[in-house]
N, C-alpha and C positions, 0 to 999 in steps of 0.2 A: 334584450330581446333574444328569443331563441327559436323563432319560427323556422321550420325547415322549408326551403324554397321548393315550390312545385314546378310543373312545366310552365314555360313562358306564356303569359297571357298576352303581352304585347312583345313583338319582336321587330326590330328595325335593322335593315341591312343597307350599307353603302349610301348613307344619307348625306346630302349636300344641300345647304341653304346659303346663298351668297347675297350679302348686302355690302358691297365694297365700302371700306376696306375689311369689313368683318366677314368671316366665313365659318359656318358650322360644318364640321367634317367628322362624321361618326361612322366608323366601319361596321360596328355591331353594338346593339344595345337591347337588353331584355328587361321586362318586368315580370318576375316570377309570380305565379298565381298564389294569392293569399298572403303576400308579403308587402311590407311598406318599404319602398325604396326612396331614399333621400337623394335628390339631385343638388349637390352642394358645390359652391365655388364663389369667387369674387364677382362683384357686379360687372356685367358686360361679357361674361365668359360664354354665354349661350344657353343658360339653363332654361329661361322662360321661352326662348325660341324653340328649343327641343320640346318642351311641354306644349307649346302652341301648335307644333306640327302634329303631335298625337291628338290634340283636341280639335283639330281642324281650324284653328285660328290663324295658322301660318301655312303657306304653301311650300312643299318640298320641291326644290328644283330638280333633284335627282334622288332616287332611293326607293326602297320597298318597305312597306309597313304592313304588319299582320296582327290581327286580333284572333286569338285562338286558332291560328293557322289559316285564317281567311284574309285576303287583301282588305286593308282597312279603308273602306269606302265612307263617304259622308253619311250615308244611311246607317251604317254600323255605328259610327260615332254618335249620331243622334239617339240611337236606340240603346247603346250599351256604355257610353262614357259620360260622366258628369264632372263638373269643375267647381272648385271653391277658390275664389280669387282674393287678392290682397284687400280690395275694397268690397264690402259685402253687397253693395248696390241693392239695398232693400227698397221696396216700393211702399208708398203710403198705404196704411191699412194695418191689419192685425198681423201678429206673428203667424197664425195659421194660414192667412191669405198668402203670405210670402213663402212659407214652407211648401204650400200646395201648388205653387206656380207651375212647376214642371208636370205635375200630375194632371192639372187642367189641360195643359197643352197636349198631353197624351190621351186625353179623354177617358181617364180612369173614372169609373163610377163613383158617385159622391160618397156612398157609404164606405167604399174601400179607401177613398181619399181620407176621410175622417179617421178611419182606423189607423192608417199608416202615419198620419200627421201626429196623432196622439202618442203612438208608440215611439216615433223618432224623437219627439220633444222630450219624452221621458228619458230616452237613451242619452241625450246630450245635456241632461241636467236642467231642462226647462219645462218639466212637467207642470201643467196648469197654466202655462203662458199662452194658450191658444188665442184668447181674446185680447191679449195685451197689445197695445199700440206699439209699433216699432219706434215711435218718436221718443219714448221714455226709456229705451234700452241703453245699458252701458256698452262700452266698446267690446268687452268680453262677451256679453250676451248677444250682441249683434253678430259676432263671429260664430257663436254657437248656432244661431239661426241659419247663417250661411252654410255651415256644415250640415245641419239638418236638412236644408233644401237639396243638398247633393245626395245625402244618404237615403232620403225618402224615395228616390228613384230606383233604389236597389241596383246600382250600376255594376257592371263587370269590372270597370276601372274608374277610380276616382282620382282626379288631378287636383292638387292643391298648390297654388302659386303664391308663395310668401304670405300665407293666410294670417300670420300673427305679427308681421313686421311693423304694423302701425301702433302696436300696444307697448306699454312700458315693460321693462325687463322682468320685473317680478310677475306680472300678469302673463307675459309670454312664457315664462318657465312653467307656471301653473297650468296654462292651457295646453302647452306642448305635451306635458305628461298626460293630461286628460284626453287630448285628441288621439294620442298613441294608444291608450287603453281602449277607447271607443272603436277605433279602426280595427284593432286586433280582435276585439270582442265580436265584431261583425264579420271578420274574415275577409275584409275588403282588400283587393289588390289596389295599392295606392302609389302614386308618384307625388312626393312632397318636395317642392322646390324651395330652397332657402339659401341665403348667404350666411346663415348663422350655424356654425359648426356645433354650438351647444344644442340648438333645437334638433339638429339631425341626429346627434348622439342619443337624445332622449326618445325621439319618435321612431327611428328607423331600425329595421332588421339589417339592412345593407345600405351602403352609401356609395354613390357614384360621384367622384370628385372631378370637376371640370376645370379646364384652364385654356383660355384663348380659343374657344370653339371646339375643343377636343377633350376626350376623356383622358385624364391624367392617370387615374387608378380607381379601383373599386374593390369592395369587400365589406365584411362586417365591421362595426366600429372597433372591435378588438384587433382585427387584422390590419386595419389602417393605422393603428397605434403601434404595431409591432415593428421590429427592426427591419431594415431593408428597403424602406421607402425613400424616395428622393428627398434632397435637402428642401426643395420647395414644399413638398407634401408635409414634411415634419414641421416646418415653420408655420404653414397655414393651419395645421391641426392642433396647435397649442391651445389648450382649453382650460378654462377656469374650473377647478374641481368642484366649486360650489354648485354648478349646474348639474353635475352627475349625481348629486345627493337628492335631487328633486324626485 
């Protein structure tokens, strides 16, 4: 990945979230505009909690959050932030019905809904699936529908929380590469939470590595593999070269 980071779309300062004995303690965190940032780390390190604070699913006990320089209020989250979760949570009905859910909530005119649904399904490789029932979809197709449901809202920020972790390794590798291409093609500012270093190296422009509720280090994949990292970082980032060929 070689995107040049722009000004911060999301900025976080002095964030504290405490659920004893766990504490999330982030002095500073940014999502550069137009880049994909992977939030990487072992289970329980605070990745999903940080994503939840940005998405309004978790309450920050202390801290300041900004979207394009404005305090990040619940109203701004609803208007400008979308999420793709580990479980697609698709509703009974057609693919188009599911993808258009957020558009209906926002009372987008029906003709515009149709245009955007058709376009985004083409983008995620599901062109012609509009009338297909969600009951017959494969796991990979269901995750594409979930991605389309987020992208169709044209959000300023897209949050992805372990979106591929329920899939087998071969399919995860394939979809990680495709998701990265789709997000870059759309110029989306995205936060991609994962415990998989392989996924993060495929998808992200930059990686923020977390450990025990804190940021251990951050940088491009190349920078994180360079000399000078801590013993823990070097050990955690050992990666199967097979993934990097995807």
